[in-house]
C-alpha positions as CSV (number, residue, x, y, z in Angstrom):
1,M,10.9,-8.2,0.1
2,A,12.9,-9.7,-2.8
3,S,10.6,-12.7,-3.1
4,L,7.3,-10.9,-2.6
5,A,8.0,-7.6,-4.4
6,P,11.0,-8.0,-6.7
7,D,10.4,-4.6,-8.3
8,M,11.1,-2.8,-5.0
9,E,14.6,-1.6,-4.5
10,W,16.4,-0.7,-1.3
11,S,16.9,3.1,-1.0
12,E,18.5,5.4,1.5
13,V,15.3,7.5,1.4
14,S,15.2,8.0,5.2
15,P,17.8,7.8,8.0
16,A,16.9,4.2,8.6
17,G,16.4,3.4,4.9
18,G,13.5,2.0,3.0
19,W,12.2,0.6,-0.3
20,E,11.0,2.2,-3.4
21,G,9.5,0.8,-6.6
22,Y,6.5,-1.1,-7.9
23,A,4.3,-3.3,-5.7
24,P,3.1,-6.6,-7.2
25,L,-0.3,-6.3,-8.8
26,W,-1.8,-9.4,-7.1
27,P,0.3,-10.9,-4.3
28,I,-2.8,-12.2,-2.6
29,A,-3.2,-15.9,-1.9
30,R,-6.4,-16.4,-3.9
31,A,-7.4,-16.4,-7.6
32,K,-6.7,-13.2,-9.4
33,P,-10.0,-11.6,-10.7
34,R,-10.5,-12.1,-14.4
35,K,-10.9,-8.4,-15.2
36,L,-8.0,-7.1,-13.1
37,K,-5.8,-6.2,-16.0
38,G,-8.7,-4.2,-17.6
39,L,-9.3,-2.4,-14.3
40,V,-5.8,-1.2,-13.9
41,E,-5.1,-0.6,-17.6
42,G,-1.4,-1.6,-17.3
43,R,-0.8,0.5,-14.2
44,R,0.9,-0.7,-11.0
45,L,1.2,0.9,-7.6
46,R,4.5,2.7,-7.1
47,L,5.4,2.9,-3.5
48,C,8.0,4.4,-1.1
49,V,8.4,2.4,2.1
50,L,10.1,4.3,4.9
51,Y,11.6,2.8,8.0
52,S,12.1,4.8,11.2
53,Q,14.8,4.3,13.8
54,G,12.1,2.5,15.9
55,F,11.7,-0.4,13.4
56,P,10.8,-3.2,14.0
57,M,8.7,-1.9,16.9
58,A,7.5,1.0,14.9
59,Q,5.8,0.1,11.6
60,P,7.2,1.4,8.3
61,V,5.3,4.1,6.6
62,L,4.1,3.6,3.0
63,F,3.5,6.4,0.6
64,P,1.8,5.9,-2.8
65,L,3.9,7.7,-5.4
66,D,1.7,6.6,-8.4
67,P,-1.1,7.1,-8.1
68,E,-0.5,10.0,-5.8
69,P,-3.9,10.7,-4.2
70,P,-4.9,14.4,-4.2
71,V,-4.7,16.3,-0.9
72,E,-8.4,16.5,-0.6
73,R,-8.6,12.7,-0.2
74,R,-6.3,12.6,2.8
75,T,-7.9,11.8,6.1
76,V,-11.1,10.8,4.3
77,H,-12.0,7.4,5.6
78,D,-13.2,6.1,2.2
79,W,-9.6,6.4,0.9
80,H,-7.6,4.9,3.8
81,L,-5.1,7.8,3.7
82,N,-3.4,9.7,6.5
83,G,-3.1,13.5,6.4
84,D,0.5,13.3,5.3
85,G,-0.5,11.2,2.3
86,S,0.7,7.8,3.7
87,L,-1.5,4.8,3.5
88,C,-3.6,3.8,6.6
89,L,-3.2,0.0,6.4
90,L,-3.8,-1.0,10.0
91,R,-7.1,-0.1,11.7
92,T,-5.2,0.6,15.0
93,V,-1.6,1.2,15.8
94,D,-1.5,-1.8,18.2
95,L,-2.1,-4.2,15.2
96,W,1.6,-3.8,14.5
97,N,3.6,-6.0,16.9
98,G,7.1,-5.9,15.4
99,R,7.0,-9.5,14.0
100,E,5.6,-8.3,10.6
101,T,7.7,-7.2,7.7
102,A,7.4,-4.3,5.4
103,A,6.6,-6.9,2.7
104,D,3.4,-7.8,4.7
105,L,2.4,-4.1,4.4
106,V,3.2,-4.1,0.7
107,V,0.6,-6.9,0.2
108,K,-2.0,-4.7,2.0
109,A,-0.9,-1.8,-0.2
110,S,-1.5,-3.8,-3.3
111,G,-5.0,-4.5,-2.1
112,W,-5.4,-0.7,-1.4
113,F,-4.4,0.0,-5.0
114,I,-7.1,-2.3,-6.4
115,E,-9.7,-0.7,-4.3
116,Y,-8.4,2.8,-5.2
117,M,-8.8,1.9,-8.9
118,L,-12.3,0.5,-8.2
119,I,-13.4,3.8,-6.6
120,E,-11.7,5.9,-9.4
121,R,-13.7,3.9,-11.9
122,G,-17.0,4.4,-9.9
123,L,-17.4,0.7,-9.3
124,I,-17.5,1.0,-5.5
125,E,-18.2,3.9,-3.2
126,A,-15.7,3.2,-0.5
127,M,-12.8,0.9,0.4
128,T,-13.6,-2.1,2.5
129,E,-12.9,-1.8,6.3
130,N,-10.2,-4.5,6.4
131,G,-8.9,-4.3,2.8
132,I,-8.9,-7.1,0.2
133,H,-5.6,-8.6,1.1
């Protein structure tokens, strides 16, 4: 996590611990879009990453703290959110096999944030099926 998301800090937020802080704006291995800074207007995704006792076989759960999506967007497919407000970053549970890291999900969450901002600005109608990571 330290190399990919240096603004995330370890926290005892759950019995198994987790991370909290800012996700990198563009940790994606391709050129950053020219107008990205204008889109986000200086904002970055603030996250809470929670591990369960089942980690690494059970995936960590990521909650966006800022922006915190309103309750009415939860479980709406366009927003890739679960009912508890956590991010839905994998299409199916079996896509997590225990070899991934929480940092891998933070990359996906960074892509989620960009798509969230695109929807907020009315530039797209829905997030992509697989994300932009």
